[in-house]
N, C-alpha and C positions, 0 to 999 in steps of 0.2 A: 534488410529487414527493416519492420515498420513498427513505428512508436506510434503510436495516436498521439500525444501529448502533444507533438509537431501540429496538429491542428488550431490546440488554442496557443503557441508558438505565431504562427500565424497569424489568426487573430490581435496578437497582441504586438507586430508587423503593422498589423493597419488602423492602429487604434490611434487617432490623431493628440492623443496628449499620452503618448506611450513615457512610462517612467523605465530607470533601467531594472534590467529582471534577473532573480535570483534562482536556480534552479535548485532544492534542493532535494533527499535521500539518501539512502545508507550507501555504503561503500559499497563499491565493484556496479550498483545498478543502471549504467551506464550512462550518467549523467555528462561526462566531458564527449562521448561517442553523438550524445543526440543534439546536442548545439553542433556541433562539426556538422552532421547530418544536416540543419538544419540550415547553416548556413550555402552548405554544396548546393542542394537543391533551390533555393529562397531570394541568395545574395549572388552578384557579382562575382564579391570574392570576401574572404573570413581572415581577420587577423586575430594572432592565436597566441596566449600571452599566460603560461605556466610558472606563479613566480611562487610553486615550490621549488621547481627546479629553474628558475634565474631570482633572486630573490633582487639582482641589483632593478630592477621593475621599480621597485617601491620609492624608490627615490625620486622618483617623476612625478610622485606624489603629494612629496613633503615641501612644506612652505609658500604652495601658491593653489591659488583657484581660478586659475588661470587652463581650461580645457584647451582651448588650440596648442597650446605649451605641453601640457600632458599630452594631446594628441601628436605634437610632432617629434618629440622624444621617443616617446613610445617606437615612430616609424625610426626616425635614423637609428636607433642603438637596434633593432628586431631587424631590418630592412622590409617591413612588411610594410605596403601600402595600406589606406585609411582614408578613403574616399566618404562625404556626411553622404547616408540615405541610401549608400551602397556597397556597403563593406561592415558585414556581421562581427564587431567585435568584443571575445570574447576572455572573457578575466579566468586563470582554471585556480585552484588551490589559494583560494581567494582568506583562509578559515583563520591564518594569523598574522592576517597584516591589516590593523584597521586604517591605514591611511588609505588603503581602497576604497574600504566600506564610507569614509566620511566623502571620497571625491563620488561616493556616487551621488550624493546628495546635490553636487555641484552640476552633473550631469542630469540630475531631474531638472533642476531651476533653469540652468543654462545652456545646455547641451542636447536637447532633443531632436538635433540632427544627428548626433552619433547614437547607433545601435550596439545598447551595450549590455551584453547577458553575462550573470557569474556563474561559477559551479564551486563547489568544496565541501568538504568532510564538515558540517557544522551540527553545531546544540541547535535542537528545536525553541530551547530557549533564547538562542543568539537571535530567535527569525519572532518573537512572542512580542504582546504590543507596548512589554513595558522595557523593551531591549534597550539596553546599556550600549548595544554594538552598532546598532543604526536608528534612526527616523522612519518607520515601517512606512508611514507614509508617503517615504519618497522614494522606496521600491513596488516593484513588481514583483510576488512569491509564488513562486508554479512546485510541487511536492512530485517528485518520478520514482514511481513505484516500480517493483519489479514487472517483470510484463508479463502481461495477464493472460487467459486462457486463447479470447482470440488473435491476440498478437502472435502468441505460440501457432496458431494453425495457419496464419500465413508465414510464419515463418518453416512452419513444415511444407510447406505449399498447397494446403487445405482452404484455398482463400474461398473457394467454393461453399466451404463449410460454415466458415466464418460470416460468408455473408446471407446464408440461413439463417444462423443466427440472431442476427441484425433487424432480418426483413420479417421476422414471425408479430403481425399483429393481432392473432385471434388466437385466443385460451382455451385451446384444445391438443388431443394427442397430435404427436409429433411422428410423423414413418414410420416403421421400420427401417426403411434404406439411407436415410440421413439418422436417426437416432443411434442405431449401432456402431455408424464408426464414429462419432460424436461420442458415446460413451469409453469406445477404444481408445481417441486420439485422447481425452482426459485423464486413462490411466502412463500415458506417455508424460504427460503433464506433471501430472503428483510424482514422478519420477526424474524428471529435467529440474521439474519447476521455472520458475521467472527469471531467476539471473542471466542475464543474456549470454554470457559464457559459456555457461553448462548449454542455455539452450542452443547456443549458436556449433557446439563440440555436436551435438546430437542432428541437428536438421541442416547443417551443411558437411557434418563428414562421416556419418552415423556412427560416429566413435565412442561407444558405450564407455571406457578405460578413461578417455580422456574428458568426457563428460562429469565422470567420476572425481577426476583426480580436481576436476575446473569446482564443485561444489568443495571439496576436501582445504582446496586452496582459499575459497571464501573465508569458509568459517574460520580458519586458520588467520587470518586477516582481519575478523573481529577481533579472534583473541589477545591478539597481536595488539588491536587499536584500546583494549581495555587498562594494557600496562601505560600508552601514550595520551588516556587520555583522563587515566584515574591520577587520583594521589595518595599517596601513603600507603596504607592496607589495603586502599577499596580495588585495586587490580586483582588480588586475588577473593577476596569474594564475589567482585564479579564474576571471573571464570567459574567459582563452585556454581553461583548462579543459575548461566549459562548452560552447565552442565546438568543441570536440576530439572530443567524445563520440559524435556521430554518426558519424566517419569514424572511430573506433575501432571502433565495435559492427559495422561492416559487414566489421570484417575477418574470416576463417574462424574464428580463435582466440577474436576479441573481446577479446581480453587486451589489458588498459590499459597504456600507455607512457608512461612521461615523455617521451621522446624524439617520441613521438605529438603531445603537446602545442606543443613549440620543439624545432628540431633544436637536439642538445647536453641538453636539459635535464636534471638530475639531480635524484636522488629528493629527497635534502636541501633542493634550492630547489623545492620545488613539492609535499612532502607535506603541508605545515600548511592550505594555500590547499585543498587536497582532505579535508584531514580535517574543516576546516572545514565543508566542502559537504555533507560524509556528514551532519555534526552538524547539520543546518539539515534534513537531509531532502530540500534541493533533487537529490541524487544516492542510486542503491544500490550499496553495495561487496557485492560475494560473492564469496568466498573460494577458491583452488582448496585442494585436497586433497589429498596424497601419495600417500593409502593411504582408502579408503571402510571407516573401519572407528572405533566410537566409541569416544570422543565425538568430534565431526569436528572440534570446536574445537582438541582436540590434535595434530590432521592436517594445520590449516593452514598454507599457507605465507603468509609476510605478503608477500613482494615479490610475489606474483601474484596477480590479480583482475580481475574485470570489473567497470563501472561502468556502469551504467543510470538513465537517466531515469526518472521517476517516475510517467507518462504517457504511455502509444500517441500518444494526440493530438498531446499537445508533439514529441514525437519525429517523425512525422511532418511537422510543421510546421517543423519542423527542422532536417530534409531537402529542404525547399521541396516535397515534392510535396503539388500541387494536389485536391480533389475531384474530378477530370475520372478520377482511379485507380478511382475506384470504380468505375468502368465498364469496364474494359480487365481484363477478367479477375481474376486472381490476382496478380494484380503484387501488391498490397497486401501478403500474404503471403509472397512469397517475394523481392523488391526487396531491396536492399539486404545480401544473403545470411541474410533473412530475420531483421532485425534489431528491424523491430515485431514480426512473431508472438513474440519470444525475450522483448523487455522487454513485452509484454502478458500473458504468461504468468508472470512474474515478478510481477505486478502482485498477478494471482488468488493468486496463491499466498503472496505476506507475509502476508496478514490470515488465513488455514486452518492454518499452521504455526508454534509459538510461536517457531524461530527461524527466521536467515534461511538459507535454503538456499543450501550452498555447490556447486561443481562440480569434476570431475574430467577430466583431461585426460592422454594420455602423446602421445609424438614417437616418428617412424622404430620402425612405421609411427604416423598420428594419427590418435589416438581422439579424441572430445571427448565426455562426457555434460554436458548444459548443466544440469542441476539434479540435484542431492541432497536429499531430505528423512527428514525421521523420521518413523515414525506407529508410533506406541503401541511403540517398542521395535524397529523394523525400519529399515531405511535403505533407502529407495524411490530408483531413480536412476530420470531421466525425462530426455526427450528432445524437442525441439522441432521441428516440420517445419512448413511451407508447402504441402507438396502431399500430394497423395496416389499412393500404392504406395510399392517401396522397403522395403527393408530394412536394418533398424540395426545397422550391424558393429559401432559403437561400444557398445550397449548388450549386443551380443553378448559383446563384450571383455572387458565389467563384468566379465558374468556367468560368464565364464571363469576368471577371477579370484576373484572369492570366491564360487562356486557356493552352499556351504552359509549363507550370510549374505543371500542375495538370495534371497528367496522372489517377488518381483516384479519387470518390470521395466515402461516406462510409458512410450510416443510419445505424446504429440498432434499432431495434425495433419491433414490432410482429408479422411482416410476415418473410417467411420463407424465407430460404436461397437462394439466387441467385445472378447471375451478370449479367447485363444488360450493354453490351463494359465497359466504365470505373466508372460506376454505382453499388459499391459492395452492398446487402444488405444482414444481418450479425441478426438474432435472437438473442433479449437476452439473451437468456443462453451461448449464446459461447461466450462472453466479454471475455472471457479467452485467446480464440484461436486469438486473433485482431491482433499480429504480424504474425504470421502461416499465416490466411487467407488473409489478405493486402499484403504479399509475391508471394501468389498462384493468386490471379488478378491481379499482377504488372505482373508477370513472363507471363499470358494468353494476356495483354494486348500487350509485347513485342510481341508476337506473331504473332497478330492481326495485327501490322504495318507492320511486316516484309512484310506479306503476302502481304495488300494492296500495298506496296513498289514495290514486286514482281507483 
């Protein structure tokens, strides 16, 4: 299994002003495996300390700021060797141990010879700039997402297809010899999703029941986390919200409503539970903007948003759609008003852009742009479709409202790759290349504008 984030970890290792690193990400996304694999590939040895399994380790961080003393105590207690610059030290399950977070500041200031990486089921707010847990300027933070489609292709033995996608630099139709296999593999990915255990059950064992069981266990694990993380009655509210999401995403406008959770429900009763879920990362919240202008954060409508699950495989499982859908034409892309396609695209966009995408919509007549992203100072509207053909009336309307500020519109669909002046169509299986392809299209558009001037 190959995780692309290891390339970022290599850069972290080589950086002369390296800080302790915290790898964040949702439950079961592969944080521990990724850090251990990084250590195996790029260090002489790895020293692994799991604070959830052995709370006694925390005593070595109490009452001292002496880095060498901490390391000696850990080595003695665990029997593991730690050599400066040559050993990767992993602190795992640190979420309930403030002593470790405090020690990371000491490692940053006085122990750069020790390569320290950490993981745990952390709240996003714990890693925010105003966090009380840790001084954010003393650590580096990376987020690990579910395996993307390219990582799935490599795990499935389709390295050639992954390489083909990465090396497309001309915005013209893809030959059927590549297009058709890629679309077929994307259907497989919609079945497995990107959670490592589910992917491995398929790619290594070709065991569909085991893959389904893996997804079932992950879903149950999230539901168990609601009880552990929530206070008072919020656990049951979180579970109600969680179970309502598939149906809410099936609506044409996808807008999340509290009455969709429970008849008569009010925001004041459920928003705390929903915010906790977003803080855990088990849901992603995409806000509506009333006007597509920068900064987008200033145009957000706080009461209008869509809620997505973190993985397309989890959503497919919660829809109770079986793997038989793989052989039923384009059903995976179109069923439930294309909810799986839209959720999949958000997964692909999030690691590529600095901020969470937003969306835009109007009523009477109804128009909806699924996502808006910011690319090098430009706002780019994006629509998702699980079909071929058709024209995007919503993208056209968006362009009409803001022609001078919309140099490019993008549509992800089952149509082939094509750039028609300021309209870019991208096949769904190229979603992981969204930012790069948008850059190519914008550069091409600037060239056309220059020719028009001349």
